[in-house]
Backbone atoms as SQL, in Angstrom:
CREATE TABLE atoms (id INTEGER PRIMARY KEY, chain TEXT, resi INTEGER, resn TEXT, atom TEXT, x REAL, y REAL, z REAL);
INSERT INTO atoms VALUES
  (1, 'A', 1, 'MET', 'N', 68.359, 108.251, 45.482),
  (2, 'A', 1, 'MET', 'CA', 66.916, 109.068, 45.361),
  (3, 'A', 1, 'MET', 'C', 66.411, 107.769, 44.371),
  (4, 'A', 2, 'PHE', 'N', 64.889, 107.494, 45.242),
  (5, 'A', 2, 'PHE', 'CA', 64.075, 106.205, 43.835),
  (6, 'A', 2, 'PHE', 'C', 63.424, 106.978, 42.990),
  (7, 'A', 3, 'GLY', 'N', 62.314, 106.156, 42.158),
  (8, 'A', 3, 'GLY', 'CA', 61.835, 107.123, 41.204),
  (9, 'A', 3, 'GLY', 'C', 60.680, 108.214, 41.814),
  (10, 'A', 4, 'GLU', 'N', 60.404, 107.086, 43.007),
  (11, 'A', 4, 'GLU', 'CA', 58.779, 107.903, 43.250),
  (12, 'A', 4, 'GLU', 'C', 59.612, 109.590, 43.414),
  (13, 'A', 5, 'ASP', 'N', 60.858, 109.342, 44.198),
  (14, 'A', 5, 'ASP', 'CA', 60.969, 110.627, 44.846),
  (15, 'A', 5, 'ASP', 'C', 61.966, 111.628, 43.650),
  (16, 'A', 6, 'VAL', 'N', 62.363, 110.959, 43.066),
  (17, 'A', 6, 'VAL', 'CA', 62.596, 111.661, 41.218),
  (18, 'A', 6, 'VAL', 'C', 60.975, 112.869, 40.827),
  (19, 'A', 7, 'LEU', 'N', 60.215, 111.655, 40.575),
  (20, 'A', 7, 'LEU', 'CA', 59.092, 112.094, 40.519),
  (21, 'A', 7, 'LEU', 'C', 58.492, 113.061, 41.377),
  (22, 'A', 8, 'LEU', 'N', 58.275, 113.121, 42.179),
  (23, 'A', 8, 'LEU', 'CA', 57.979, 114.095, 43.076),
  (24, 'A', 8, 'LEU', 'C', 58.704, 115.541, 43.238),
  (25, 'A', 9, 'GLU', 'N', 60.454, 115.176, 43.053),
  (26, 'A', 9, 'GLU', 'CA', 61.408, 116.303, 43.044),
  (27, 'A', 9, 'GLU', 'C', 60.877, 117.208, 41.256),
  (28, 'A', 10, 'ILE', 'N', 60.637, 116.310, 40.571),
  (29, 'A', 10, 'ILE', 'CA', 60.742, 116.822, 39.016),
  (30, 'A', 10, 'ILE', 'C', 59.097, 117.901, 39.028),
  (31, 'A', 11, 'ASP', 'N', 58.278, 116.733, 39.712),
  (32, 'A', 11, 'ASP', 'CA', 56.911, 117.501, 39.726),
  (33, 'A', 11, 'ASP', 'C', 56.891, 118.939, 40.707),
  (34, 'A', 12, 'SER', 'N', 57.519, 119.305, 41.763),
  (35, 'A', 12, 'SER', 'CA', 57.909, 119.895, 42.767),
  (36, 'A', 12, 'SER', 'C', 58.520, 121.202, 42.023),
  (37, 'A', 13, 'THR', 'N', 59.533, 120.960, 40.903),
  (38, 'A', 13, 'THR', 'CA', 60.262, 122.041, 40.399),
  (39, 'A', 13, 'THR', 'C', 59.351, 122.650, 38.835),
  (40, 'A', 14, 'LEU', 'N', 58.375, 121.704, 38.765),
  (41, 'A', 14, 'LEU', 'CA', 57.841, 121.938, 37.229),
  (42, 'A', 14, 'LEU', 'C', 56.833, 122.968, 38.080),
  (43, 'A', 15, 'ASP', 'N', 56.274, 122.909, 39.498),
  (44, 'A', 15, 'ASP', 'CA', 55.444, 123.744, 39.962),
  (45, 'A', 15, 'ASP', 'C', 55.948, 124.944, 40.051),
  (46, 'A', 16, 'GLN', 'N', 57.262, 125.188, 40.282),
  (47, 'A', 16, 'GLN', 'CA', 57.913, 126.247, 40.547),
  (48, 'A', 16, 'GLN', 'C', 58.204, 127.281, 39.599),
  (49, 'A', 17, 'LEU', 'N', 58.727, 126.445, 38.344),
  (50, 'A', 17, 'LEU', 'CA', 58.559, 126.957, 37.274),
  (51, 'A', 17, 'LEU', 'C', 57.328, 127.541, 36.356),
  (52, 'A', 18, 'ILE', 'N', 56.194, 127.245, 36.759),
  (53, 'A', 18, 'ILE', 'CA', 54.950, 127.596, 36.586),
  (54, 'A', 18, 'ILE', 'C', 54.344, 129.052, 37.877),
  (55, 'A', 19, 'ARG', 'N', 54.612, 128.569, 38.607),
  (56, 'A', 19, 'ARG', 'CA', 54.234, 129.666, 39.743),
  (57, 'A', 19, 'ARG', 'C', 55.216, 131.137, 38.930),
  (58, 'A', 20, 'ASN', 'N', 56.724, 130.737, 39.026),
  (59, 'A', 20, 'ASN', 'CA', 57.385, 131.905, 38.703),
  (60, 'A', 20, 'ASN', 'C', 56.635, 132.565, 37.225),
  (61, 'A', 21, 'ALA', 'N', 56.386, 132.113, 36.640),
  (62, 'A', 21, 'ALA', 'CA', 56.218, 132.112, 34.909),
  (63, 'A', 21, 'ALA', 'C', 54.650, 132.985, 35.126),
  (64, 'A', 22, 'GLU', 'N', 53.725, 132.674, 36.045),
  (65, 'A', 22, 'GLU', 'CA', 52.486, 132.951, 36.322),
  (66, 'A', 22, 'GLU', 'C', 52.677, 134.411, 36.768),
  (67, 'A', 23, 'VAL', 'N', 53.697, 134.356, 37.737),
  (68, 'A', 23, 'VAL', 'CA', 54.404, 135.677, 38.804),
  (69, 'A', 23, 'VAL', 'C', 54.878, 137.216, 37.688),
  (70, 'A', 24, 'ILE', 'N', 55.288, 136.558, 37.063),
  (71, 'A', 24, 'ILE', 'CA', 56.255, 137.515, 36.157),
  (72, 'A', 24, 'ILE', 'C', 55.159, 137.505, 34.792),
  (73, 'A', 25, 'HIS', 'N', 53.937, 137.060, 34.235),
  (74, 'A', 25, 'HIS', 'CA', 53.510, 137.461, 33.630),
  (75, 'A', 25, 'HIS', 'C', 52.333, 138.057, 34.063),
  (76, 'A', 26, 'ASP', 'N', 51.804, 138.332, 35.541),
  (77, 'A', 26, 'ASP', 'CA', 50.871, 139.206, 35.455),
  (78, 'A', 26, 'ASP', 'C', 51.841, 140.903, 35.857),
  (79, 'A', 27, 'VAL', 'N', 52.910, 140.541, 36.064),
  (80, 'A', 27, 'VAL', 'CA', 53.582, 142.069, 36.407),
  (81, 'A', 27, 'VAL', 'C', 53.810, 142.810, 35.207),
  (82, 'A', 28, 'ASP', 'N', 53.554, 144.112, 35.284),
  (83, 'A', 28, 'ASP', 'CA', 54.149, 144.606, 34.058),
  (84, 'A', 28, 'ASP', 'C', 55.449, 144.949, 34.093),
  (85, 'A', 29, 'LEU', 'N', 56.253, 144.298, 32.913),
  (86, 'A', 29, 'LEU', 'CA', 58.125, 143.967, 33.180),
  (87, 'A', 29, 'LEU', 'C', 58.545, 145.809, 32.932),
  (88, 'A', 30, 'LYS', 'N', 57.838, 146.501, 32.792),
  (89, 'A', 30, 'LYS', 'CA', 58.286, 148.403, 32.945),
  (90, 'A', 30, 'LYS', 'C', 58.254, 148.746, 34.163),
  (91, 'A', 31, 'SER', 'N', 57.924, 147.913, 35.089),
  (92, 'A', 31, 'SER', 'CA', 58.012, 148.617, 36.396),
  (93, 'A', 31, 'SER', 'C', 59.168, 147.144, 37.094),
  (94, 'A', 32, 'LEU', 'N', 59.843, 146.615, 36.657),
  (95, 'A', 32, 'LEU', 'CA', 60.835, 145.820, 37.067),
  (96, 'A', 32, 'LEU', 'C', 62.148, 146.471, 36.405),
  (97, 'A', 33, 'SER', 'N', 63.045, 146.237, 37.565),
  (98, 'A', 33, 'SER', 'CA', 64.494, 146.778, 37.299),
  (99, 'A', 33, 'SER', 'C', 65.003, 145.291, 36.279),
  (100, 'A', 34, 'GLU', 'N', 66.052, 146.287, 35.685),
  (101, 'A', 34, 'GLU', 'CA', 66.869, 144.996, 35.024),
  (102, 'A', 34, 'GLU', 'C', 67.659, 144.248, 36.030),
  (103, 'A', 35, 'THR', 'N', 68.034, 144.137, 37.332),
  (104, 'A', 35, 'THR', 'CA', 68.349, 143.491, 38.301),
  (105, 'A', 35, 'THR', 'C', 67.071, 142.608, 38.619),
  (106, 'A', 36, 'GLU', 'N', 66.350, 142.949, 38.643),
  (107, 'A', 36, 'GLU', 'CA', 64.981, 141.753, 39.405),
  (108, 'A', 36, 'GLU', 'C', 64.815, 140.688, 37.696),
  (109, 'A', 37, 'ILE', 'N', 64.440, 141.641, 36.815),
  (110, 'A', 37, 'ILE', 'CA', 64.445, 140.417, 35.691),
  (111, 'A', 37, 'ILE', 'C', 65.735, 139.783, 35.281),
  (112, 'A', 38, 'ASP', 'N', 67.045, 140.037, 35.781),
  (113, 'A', 38, 'ASP', 'CA', 68.200, 138.890, 35.499),
  (114, 'A', 38, 'ASP', 'C', 68.186, 137.793, 36.641),
  (115, 'A', 39, 'ALA', 'N', 67.574, 138.095, 37.590),
  (116, 'A', 39, 'ALA', 'CA', 67.441, 137.081, 39.056),
  (117, 'A', 39, 'ALA', 'C', 66.304, 136.380, 38.622),
  (118, 'A', 40, 'PHE', 'N', 65.055, 136.518, 37.985),
  (119, 'A', 40, 'PHE', 'CA', 64.049, 135.974, 37.503),
  (120, 'A', 40, 'PHE', 'C', 64.706, 135.216, 36.354),
  (121, 'A', 41, 'GLN', 'N', 65.530, 135.521, 35.783),
  (122, 'A', 41, 'GLN', 'CA', 65.972, 134.704, 34.512),
  (123, 'A', 41, 'GLN', 'C', 66.725, 133.519, 34.956),
  (124, 'A', 42, 'LYS', 'N', 67.736, 134.055, 35.825),
  (125, 'A', 42, 'LYS', 'CA', 68.554, 133.270, 36.670),
  (126, 'A', 42, 'LYS', 'C', 68.003, 132.157, 37.369),
  (127, 'A', 43, 'THR', 'N', 67.189, 132.198, 38.033),
  (128, 'A', 43, 'THR', 'CA', 66.051, 131.504, 38.851),
  (129, 'A', 43, 'THR', 'C', 65.465, 130.427, 37.781),
  (130, 'A', 44, 'GLN', 'N', 64.952, 131.197, 36.728),
  (131, 'A', 44, 'GLN', 'CA', 63.986, 130.129, 36.011),
  (132, 'A', 44, 'GLN', 'C', 65.203, 128.955, 35.118),
  (133, 'A', 45, 'GLU', 'N', 66.390, 129.511, 34.732),
  (134, 'A', 45, 'GLU', 'CA', 67.404, 129.224, 34.197),
  (135, 'A', 45, 'GLU', 'C', 67.967, 127.822, 34.891),
  (136, 'A', 46, 'SER', 'N', 68.035, 128.062, 36.189),
  (137, 'A', 46, 'SER', 'CA', 68.537, 127.217, 37.557),
  (138, 'A', 46, 'SER', 'C', 67.366, 126.161, 37.796),
  (139, 'A', 47, 'LEU', 'N', 66.239, 126.459, 37.799),
  (140, 'A', 47, 'LEU', 'CA', 65.063, 125.252, 37.984),
  (141, 'A', 47, 'LEU', 'C', 65.228, 124.426, 36.099),
  (142, 'A', 48, 'LEU', 'N', 65.096, 125.062, 35.371),
  (143, 'A', 48, 'LEU', 'CA', 65.224, 124.315, 34.253),
  (144, 'A', 48, 'LEU', 'C', 66.268, 123.090, 34.257),
  (145, 'A', 49, 'GLN', 'N', 67.346, 123.895, 34.615),
  (146, 'A', 49, 'GLN', 'CA', 68.670, 122.954, 34.488),
  (147, 'A', 49, 'GLN', 'C', 68.154, 121.830, 35.737),
  (148, 'A', 50, 'HIS', 'N', 67.852, 122.090, 36.873),
  (149, 'A', 50, 'HIS', 'CA', 67.481, 120.939, 37.641),
  (150, 'A', 50, 'HIS', 'C', 66.530, 120.161, 37.468),
  (151, 'A', 51, 'LEU', 'N', 65.625, 120.671, 36.510),
  (152, 'A', 51, 'LEU', 'CA', 64.672, 119.895, 35.822),
  (153, 'A', 51, 'LEU', 'C', 65.121, 118.891, 34.860),
  (154, 'A', 52, 'ILE', 'N', 65.880, 119.177, 34.065),
  (155, 'A', 52, 'ILE', 'CA', 67.130, 118.523, 33.152),
  (156, 'A', 52, 'ILE', 'C', 67.642, 117.153, 33.642),
  (157, 'A', 53, 'ARG', 'N', 68.577, 117.600, 34.946),
  (158, 'A', 53, 'ARG', 'CA', 68.941, 116.884, 35.309),
  (159, 'A', 53, 'ARG', 'C', 68.262, 115.834, 36.291),
  (160, 'A', 54, 'MET', 'N', 67.081, 116.287, 36.760),
  (161, 'A', 54, 'MET', 'CA', 66.277, 115.056, 37.112),
  (162, 'A', 54, 'MET', 'C', 65.776, 114.077, 36.417),
  (163, 'A', 55, 'ASP', 'N', 65.354, 114.690, 35.299),
  (164, 'A', 55, 'ASP', 'CA', 64.779, 114.236, 34.251),
  (165, 'A', 55, 'ASP', 'C', 65.854, 112.788, 33.566),
  (166, 'A', 56, 'GLN', 'N', 66.914, 113.193, 33.360),
  (167, 'A', 56, 'GLN', 'CA', 68.185, 112.297, 33.190),
  (168, 'A', 56, 'GLN', 'C', 68.505, 111.100, 33.799),
  (169, 'A', 57, 'PHE', 'N', 67.981, 111.766, 35.292),
  (170, 'A', 57, 'PHE', 'CA', 68.392, 110.896, 36.311),
  (171, 'A', 57, 'PHE', 'C', 67.688, 110.033, 36.351),
  (172, 'A', 58, 'LEU', 'N', 66.488, 109.889, 36.615),
  (173, 'A', 58, 'LEU', 'CA', 65.039, 109.250, 35.828),
  (174, 'A', 58, 'LEU', 'C', 65.455, 108.171, 34.834),
  (175, 'A', 59, 'LYS', 'N', 65.543, 109.090, 34.119),
  (176, 'A', 59, 'LYS', 'CA', 65.731, 107.934, 32.440),
  (177, 'A', 59, 'LYS', 'C', 67.127, 106.745, 32.738),
  (178, 'A', 60, 'THR', 'N', 68.368, 107.494, 33.355),
  (179, 'A', 60, 'THR', 'CA', 68.968, 106.297, 33.473),
  (180, 'A', 60, 'THR', 'C', 68.716, 105.402, 34.872),
  (181, 'A', 61, 'LYS', 'N', 68.120, 105.829, 36.051),
  (182, 'A', 61, 'LYS', 'CA', 67.149, 104.970, 36.521),
  (183, 'A', 61, 'LYS', 'C', 66.341, 104.132, 36.135),
  (184, 'A', 62, 'ARG', 'N', 65.529, 104.378, 35.063),
  (185, 'A', 62, 'ARG', 'CA', 64.881, 103.297, 34.269),
  (186, 'A', 62, 'ARG', 'C', 65.557, 102.151, 33.748),
  (187, 'A', 63, 'GLU', 'N', 66.741, 102.936, 33.126),
  (188, 'A', 63, 'GLU', 'CA', 67.644, 102.207, 32.495),
  (189, 'A', 63, 'GLU', 'C', 68.092, 101.058, 32.923),
  (190, 'A', 64, 'ASN', 'N', 68.386, 101.403, 34.084),
  (191, 'A', 64, 'ASN', 'CA', 69.151, 100.250, 35.086),
  (192, 'A', 64, 'ASN', 'C', 67.627, 99.476, 35.175),
  (193, 'A', 65, 'LEU', 'N', 66.669, 100.247, 35.590),
  (194, 'A', 65, 'LEU', 'CA', 66.039, 98.733, 36.584),
  (195, 'A', 65, 'LEU', 'C', 65.706, 97.880, 35.270),
  (196, 'A', 66, 'LYS', 'N', 65.894, 98.074, 33.862),
  (197, 'A', 66, 'LYS', 'CA', 65.527, 97.037, 32.952),
  (198, 'A', 66, 'LYS', 'C', 66.347, 96.014, 32.850),
  (199, 'A', 67, 'VAL', 'N', 67.049, 96.376, 33.576),
  (200, 'A', 67, 'VAL', 'CA', 68.338, 94.940, 34.404),
  (201, 'A', 67, 'VAL', 'C', 67.493, 93.710, 35.156),
  (202, 'A', 68, 'GLN', 'N', 67.086, 92.702, 34.569),
  (203, 'A', 68, 'GLN', 'CA', 65.732, 91.911, 35.714),
  (204, 'A', 68, 'GLN', 'C', 66.183, 91.538, 37.354),
  (205, 'A', 69, 'ASN', 'N', 65.004, 91.665, 37.433),
  (206, 'A', 69, 'ASN', 'CA', 65.109, 91.725, 38.893),
  (207, 'A', 69, 'ASN', 'C', 64.136, 90.248, 38.744),
  (208, 'A', 70, 'LYS', 'N', 65.579, 89.380, 39.737),
  (209, 'A', 70, 'LYS', 'CA', 64.662, 87.737, 40.088),
  (210, 'A', 70, 'LYS', 'C', 62.980, 87.746, 40.252),
  (211, 'A', 71, 'ARG', 'N', 62.862, 89.214, 41.639),
  (212, 'A', 71, 'ARG', 'CA', 61.601, 89.086, 41.819),
  (213, 'A', 71, 'ARG', 'C', 60.518, 89.478, 40.832),
  (214, 'A', 72, 'SER', 'N', 60.717, 90.120, 39.905),
  (215, 'A', 72, 'SER', 'CA', 60.033, 90.951, 38.776),
  (216, 'A', 72, 'SER', 'C', 59.304, 90.094, 38.093),
  (217, 'A', 73, 'ALA', 'N', 57.878, 90.294, 37.722),
  (218, 'A', 73, 'ALA', 'CA', 56.987, 89.454, 36.952),
  (219, 'A', 73, 'ALA', 'C', 57.581, 88.762, 35.700),
  (220, 'A', 74, 'SER', 'N', 58.098, 89.832, 34.714),
  (221, 'A', 74, 'SER', 'CA', 58.587, 89.483, 33.763),
  (222, 'A', 74, 'SER', 'C', 59.914, 88.453, 33.658),
  (223, 'A', 75, 'TYR', 'N', 60.437, 88.772, 34.862),
  (224, 'A', 75, 'TYR', 'CA', 61.822, 87.867, 35.280),
  (225, 'A', 75, 'TYR', 'C', 61.027, 86.527, 35.075),
  (226, 'A', 76, 'LYS', 'N', 59.897, 86.119, 35.994),
  (227, 'A', 76, 'LYS', 'CA', 59.384, 84.815, 36.077),
  (228, 'A', 76, 'LYS', 'C', 59.019, 84.333, 35.167),
  (229, 'A', 77, 'ILE', 'N', 58.464, 85.230, 34.228),
  (230, 'A', 77, 'ILE', 'CA', 57.429, 84.965, 32.793),
  (231, 'A', 77, 'ILE', 'C', 58.844, 84.083, 31.923),
  (232, 'A', 78, 'GLN', 'N', 59.552, 85.199, 31.747),
  (233, 'A', 78, 'GLN', 'CA', 60.944, 84.556, 30.728),
  (234, 'A', 78, 'GLN', 'C', 61.491, 83.209, 31.232),
  (235, 'A', 79, 'GLU', 'N', 61.981, 83.022, 32.586),
  (236, 'A', 79, 'GLU', 'CA', 61.984, 81.951, 32.959),
  (237, 'A', 79, 'GLU', 'C', 61.080, 80.530, 32.720),
  (238, 'A', 80, 'LYS', 'N', 59.941, 80.817, 33.290),
  (239, 'A', 80, 'LYS', 'CA', 59.182, 79.853, 32.869),
  (240, 'A', 80, 'LYS', 'C', 58.848, 79.340, 30.901),
  (241, 'A', 81, 'LEU', 'N', 58.745, 80.261, 30.220),
  (242, 'A', 81, 'LEU', 'CA', 59.328, 80.504, 28.959),
  (243, 'A', 81, 'LEU', 'C', 60.625, 79.910, 28.218),
  (244, 'A', 82, 'LEU', 'N', 61.847, 80.136, 29.460),
  (245, 'A', 82, 'LEU', 'CA', 62.884, 78.995, 28.814),
  (246, 'A', 82, 'LEU', 'C', 62.794, 77.578, 29.320),
  (247, 'A', 83, 'LYS', 'N', 61.958, 77.530, 30.432),
  (248, 'A', 83, 'LYS', 'CA', 61.691, 75.913, 30.786),
  (249, 'A', 83, 'LYS', 'C', 60.615, 75.598, 29.865),
  (250, 'A', 84, 'PHE', 'N', 59.760, 76.167, 29.339),
  (251, 'A', 84, 'PHE', 'CA', 58.902, 75.361, 28.742),
  (252, 'A', 84, 'PHE', 'C', 59.471, 75.213, 27.347),
  (253, 'A', 85, 'GLU', 'N', 60.472, 75.822, 26.983),
  (254, 'A', 85, 'GLU', 'CA', 60.698, 75.278, 25.466),
  (255, 'A', 85, 'GLU', 'C', 62.025, 73.787, 25.692),
  (256, 'A', 86, 'ARG', 'N', 62.989, 74.035, 26.882),
  (257, 'A', 86, 'ARG', 'CA', 63.716, 73.002, 27.252),
  (258, 'A', 86, 'ARG', 'C', 62.656, 72.031, 27.218),
  (259, 'A', 87, 'LEU', 'N', 61.428, 72.050, 28.025),
  (260, 'A', 87, 'LEU', 'CA', 60.768, 71.028, 28.464),
  (261, 'A', 87, 'LEU', 'C', 60.148, 70.300, 26.609),
  (262, 'A', 88, 'SER', 'N', 59.797, 71.393, 25.950),
  (263, 'A', 88, 'SER', 'CA', 59.347, 70.980, 24.708),
  (264, 'A', 88, 'SER', 'C', 60.086, 70.442, 23.745),
  (265, 'A', 89, 'SER', 'N', 61.485, 70.823, 23.705),
  (266, 'A', 89, 'SER', 'CA', 62.641, 70.515, 22.833),
  (267, 'A', 89, 'SER', 'C', 62.659, 68.872, 23.406),
  (268, 'A', 90, 'ASP', 'N', 62.789, 68.859, 24.616),
  (269, 'A', 90, 'ASP', 'CA', 62.840, 67.201, 25.320),
  (270, 'A', 90, 'ASP', 'C', 61.592, 66.240, 24.839),
  (271, 'A', 91, 'VAL', 'N', 60.572, 66.893, 24.762),
  (272, 'A', 91, 'VAL', 'CA', 59.339, 66.033, 24.568),
  (273, 'A', 91, 'VAL', 'C', 59.501, 65.632, 23.111),
  (274, 'A', 92, 'GLU', 'N', 59.470, 66.821, 22.144),
  (275, 'A', 92, 'GLU', 'CA', 60.010, 66.269, 21.090),
  (276, 'A', 92, 'GLU', 'C', 60.821, 65.382, 20.936),
  (277, 'A', 93, 'GLU', 'N', 62.163, 65.539, 21.364),
  (278, 'A', 93, 'GLU', 'CA', 63.076, 64.780, 21.043),
  (279, 'A', 93, 'GLU', 'C', 62.844, 63.346, 21.314),
  (280, 'A', 94, 'ASN', 'N', 62.220, 63.080, 22.500),
  (281, 'A', 94, 'ASN', 'CA', 61.448, 61.662, 23.211),
  (282, 'A', 94, 'ASN', 'C', 60.594, 61.079, 22.207),
  (283, 'A', 95, 'LEU', 'N', 59.790, 62.171, 21.704),
  (284, 'A', 95, 'LEU', 'CA', 58.413, 61.459, 20.544),
  (285, 'A', 95, 'LEU', 'C', 59.134, 60.796, 18.999),
  (286, 'A', 96, 'ILE', 'N', 60.369, 61.441, 18.585),
  (287, 'A', 96, 'ILE', 'CA', 61.594, 61.219, 17.416),
  (288, 'A', 96, 'ILE', 'C', 61.953, 60.021, 17.780),
  (289, 'A', 97, 'ARG', 'N', 61.979, 59.715, 18.963),
  (290, 'A', 97, 'ARG', 'CA', 63.291, 58.333, 19.537),
  (291, 'A', 97, 'ARG', 'C', 62.284, 57.210, 19.006),
  (292, 'A', 98, 'LYS', 'N', 61.070, 57.620, 19.912),
  (293, 'A', 98, 'LYS', 'CA', 59.962, 56.517, 20.104),
  (294, 'A', 98, 'LYS', 'C', 59.378, 56.077, 18.990),
  (295, 'A', 99, 'ALA', 'N', 59.412, 57.520, 17.866),
  (296, 'A', 99, 'ALA', 'CA', 58.969, 57.125, 16.959),
  (297, 'A', 99, 'ALA', 'C', 59.915, 56.159, 16.051),
  (298, 'A', 100, 'ALA', 'N', 60.846, 56.036, 15.951),
  (299, 'A', 100, 'ALA', 'CA', 62.029, 55.675, 15.164),
  (300, 'A', 100, 'ALA', 'C', 61.783, 54.198, 16.016),
  (301, 'A', 101, 'ARG', 'N', 61.913, 53.598, 17.059),
  (302, 'A', 101, 'ARG', 'CA', 61.808, 52.761, 18.055),
  (303, 'A', 101, 'ARG', 'C', 60.734, 51.841, 17.527),
  (304, 'A', 102, 'LYS', 'N', 59.529, 52.172, 16.933),
  (305, 'A', 102, 'LYS', 'CA', 58.587, 51.720, 16.524),
  (306, 'A', 102, 'LYS', 'C', 58.298, 51.444, 14.955),
  (307, 'A', 103, 'THR', 'N', 59.108, 51.746, 14.148),
  (308, 'A', 103, 'THR', 'CA', 59.214, 51.859, 12.856),
  (309, 'A', 103, 'THR', 'C', 59.569, 50.774, 12.748),
  (310, 'A', 104, 'PRO', 'N', 58.716, 49.563, 12.057),
  (311, 'A', 104, 'PRO', 'CA', 59.070, 48.419, 12.114),
  (312, 'A', 104, 'PRO', 'C', 60.262, 47.857, 10.796),
  (313, 'A', 105, 'ILE', 'N', 61.213, 47.032, 11.534),
  (314, 'A', 105, 'ILE', 'CA', 62.207, 46.517, 10.630),
  (315, 'A', 105, 'ILE', 'C', 61.951, 45.710, 9.346),
  (316, 'A', 106, 'LEU', 'N', 62.275, 45.590, 8.420),
  (317, 'A', 106, 'LEU', 'CA', 61.829, 44.769, 7.590),
  (318, 'A', 106, 'LEU', 'C', 62.504, 43.498, 7.831),
  (319, 'A', 107, 'SER', 'N', 62.289, 42.090, 7.925),
  (320, 'A', 107, 'SER', 'CA', 63.331, 41.003, 7.796),
  (321, 'A', 107, 'SER', 'C', 63.471, 41.088, 6.732),
  (322, 'A', 108, 'LYS', 'N', 64.741, 40.440, 6.228),
  (323, 'A', 108, 'LYS', 'CA', 65.574, 40.185, 5.309),
  (324, 'A', 108, 'LYS', 'C', 64.270, 39.154, 3.909),
  (325, 'A', 109, 'ARG', 'N', 63.825, 38.381, 4.904),
  (326, 'A', 109, 'ARG', 'CA', 62.614, 37.860, 3.797),
  (327, 'A', 109, 'ARG', 'C', 61.472, 38.481, 3.707),
  (328, 'A', 110, 'ARG', 'N', 61.159, 39.506, 4.283),
  (329, 'A', 110, 'ARG', 'CA', 59.876, 39.941, 3.824),
  (330, 'A', 110, 'ARG', 'C', 60.165, 41.184, 2.974),
  (331, 'A', 111, 'GLY', 'N', 61.571, 41.726, 3.226),
  (332, 'A', 111, 'GLY', 'CA', 61.855, 42.546, 2.213),
  (333, 'A', 111, 'GLY', 'C', 61.977, 42.524, 1.220),
  (334, 'A', 112, 'LYS', 'N', 62.532, 41.355, 0.872),
  (335, 'A', 112, 'LYS', 'CA', 63.033, 40.904, -0.753),
  (336, 'A', 112, 'LYS', 'C', 61.465, 40.452, -1.033),
  (337, 'A', 113, 'ARG', 'N', 60.117, 39.930, -0.051),
  (338, 'A', 113, 'ARG', 'CA', 59.007, 40.014, -1.074),
  (339, 'A', 113, 'ARG', 'C', 58.344, 40.728, -1.163),
  (340, 'A', 114, 'PHE', 'N', 58.218, 42.106, -0.578),
  (341, 'A', 114, 'PHE', 'CA', 58.255, 43.636, -0.503),
  (342, 'A', 114, 'PHE', 'C', 58.433, 43.721, -1.901),
  (343, 'A', 115, 'PHE', 'N', 59.880, 44.353, -1.792),
  (344, 'A', 115, 'PHE', 'CA', 60.392, 44.590, -3.113),
  (345, 'A', 115, 'PHE', 'C', 59.979, 43.795, -4.281),
  (346, 'A', 116, 'ASN', 'N', 59.711, 42.759, -4.429),
  (347, 'A', 116, 'ASN', 'CA', 59.776, 41.692, -5.221),
  (348, 'A', 116, 'ASN', 'C', 58.168, 42.079, -5.728),
  (349, 'A', 117, 'ASP', 'N', 57.542, 42.572, -5.058),
  (350, 'A', 117, 'ASP', 'CA', 56.085, 42.475, -4.975),
  (351, 'A', 117, 'ASP', 'C', 55.839, 43.800, -5.699),
  (352, 'A', 118, 'ARG', 'N', 56.437, 44.703, -5.565),
  (353, 'A', 118, 'ARG', 'CA', 56.394, 46.086, -5.903),
  (354, 'A', 118, 'ARG', 'C', 56.913, 46.580, -7.235),
  (355, 'A', 119, 'PHE', 'N', 57.963, 45.705, -6.981),
  (356, 'A', 119, 'PHE', 'CA', 58.967, 46.194, -8.287),
  (357, 'A', 119, 'PHE', 'C', 58.935, 45.389, -9.268),
  (358, 'A', 120, 'ALA', 'N', 57.786, 44.008, -9.286),
  (359, 'A', 120, 'ALA', 'CA', 58.016, 43.192, -10.325),
  (360, 'A', 120, 'ALA', 'C', 57.739, 43.566, -11.869),
  (361, 'A', 121, 'LEU', 'N', 58.832, 43.069, -12.459),
  (362, 'A', 121, 'LEU', 'CA', 59.119, 43.403, -13.902),
  (363, 'A', 121, 'LEU', 'C', 57.441, 42.409, -14.754),
  (364, 'A', 122, 'SER', 'N', 56.534, 42.768, -15.266),
  (365, 'A', 122, 'SER', 'CA', 55.482, 41.913, -15.805),
  (366, 'A', 122, 'SER', 'C', 56.050, 41.709, -17.111),
  (367, 'A', 123, 'ILE', 'N', 55.808, 40.371, -17.124),
  (368, 'A', 123, 'ILE', 'CA', 56.469, 39.607, -18.486),
  (369, 'A', 123, 'ILE', 'C', 55.467, 38.878, -19.416);
């Protein structure tokens, strides 16, 4: 059974439960025999059990559908997010490497002069 079939089965079972309850509501219970009342109760209990089974089946089916289908929109979105994260990480690494290459390395002469100018003690 597929999801829609299960929903139709649940809907049909609910209709039957409602019809039975409406019939018994409109009948004078004193006019019914004990056997008829027992039969009604057993029918309603059986329908309720069927409804519960169908509901559990539907819940199980929904849980199984949470496993990603490669064609589903959420799966595609997740794939695109992962791709973006990988690309973003790569771009960031490349920018860091590029910035490191562009940082001038002070030559010894320039470095000494820079250091002396900055930290020269005034006499």
